[in-house]
C-alpha positions in Angstrom: -167.8 41.7 127.0 -164.6 40.2 128.6 -163.4 37.3 126.2 -160.4 35.1 126.3 -157.8 34.0 123.7 -158.0 30.4 125.3 -160.9 28.4 127.6 -158.0 27.8 129.7 -157.5 31.6 131.1 -161.6 31.4 132.1 -160.4 28.1 134.1 -157.5 29.8 135.7 -159.4 32.7 136.6 -162.6 30.8 138.3 -160.0 28.9 140.2 -157.8 31.3 141.1 -160.9 33.3 142.3 -162.0 30.3 144.2 -158.5 29.6 146.2 -158.6 33.4 146.3 -162.1 33.6 148.5 -163.0 36.0 145.0 -166.9 35.9 145.7 -166.6 39.8 142.8 -163.7 38.7 140.7 -165.8 35.5 140.3 -169.2 37.4 139.8 -167.3 39.3 137.2 -166.0 36.6 135.0 -169.4 34.4 135.7 -171.0 38.3 133.7 -168.5 38.6 131.3 -168.4 42.3 132.0 -168.0 45.3 135.3 -170.8 47.5 135.4 -168.3 50.3 136.9 -165.4 51.9 137.8 -165.0 50.7 141.3 -165.8 47.0 139.8 -163.1 47.6 137.1 -160.6 48.6 140.0 -161.4 45.7 141.8 -160.6 42.9 138.6 -157.8 44.6 138.3 -156.9 44.5 141.8 -157.7 41.0 141.9 -155.5 40.4 138.5 -152.4 41.4 140.5 -153.5 39.2 143.7 -154.0 36.2 141.8 -150.4 36.9 139.5 -148.8 36.2 142.7 -150.4 33.4 143.9 -149.5 31.5 141.0 -145.8 32.5 141.5 -146.5 31.2 144.5 -147.6 28.0 143.3 -145.7 27.5 140.7 -142.0 28.1 142.6 -144.4 25.1 145.2 -144.9 23.0 142.1 -148.3 22.6 143.6 -150.2 20.4 141.2 -152.9 22.6 139.1 -155.9 21.1 136.4 -154.7 22.5 133.3 -151.5 22.0 131.3 -149.9 25.2 130.3 -147.6 26.9 133.3 -149.0 30.0 135.0 -146.4 32.1 133.8 -148.1 31.9 130.0 -151.9 32.4 131.5 -151.1 34.9 133.3 -149.4 36.8 130.2 -152.9 35.2 127.9 -155.0 37.0 130.6 -153.5 40.0 131.2 -154.3 40.6 127.7 -157.7 40.0 127.6 -158.5 41.7 130.9 -156.4 44.9 130.4 -157.5 44.9 126.8 -161.1 44.4 127.9 -160.8 46.9 130.2 -159.3 48.9 127.8 -162.5 48.7 125.3 -164.2 49.5 128.0 -163.4 53.2 128.8 -162.0 51.9 132.2 -158.0 51.8 131.2 -157.4 54.8 134.1 -158.2 52.1 136.3 -156.5 49.3 135.3 -153.5 51.8 134.7 -153.6 53.0 138.4 -153.9 49.5 140.2 -150.9 47.9 137.5 -148.8 51.3 138.7 -148.7 50.1 142.1 -147.8 46.6 142.1 -143.7 45.4 142.1 -143.1 44.2 138.8 
C-alpha cells in the first residue's frame, strides 16, 4: 500500500494529478497501489512530470494550498513513491524511468 509520512504528500500529489490531467495517476492515488508494471511505470513518469511542474510553480511563485515548499513535498513524495514501488517489486520500473530524467 502506498503510504505517506505527511498528509500533505497526498494532497500535493492529487493537486498535481488534477493540474496535469493525470487521470491514471489520480486513480492510483485513490486506490493506494499499482496493479502491474505498466501502472508502476506510469506512476513513475507522473512523479517526474509533477516534479518539473512543481519547480516551475515555485519559480513563478504560484500560490498553493499548503505551507511547505514544493521542494520539501517532492522530496517526501520521492521517498514514499520510490519506497512503495521497491517494496511492491517494481524497482526496475522506477529505476528505468528515473534514469531517463535530467536531474
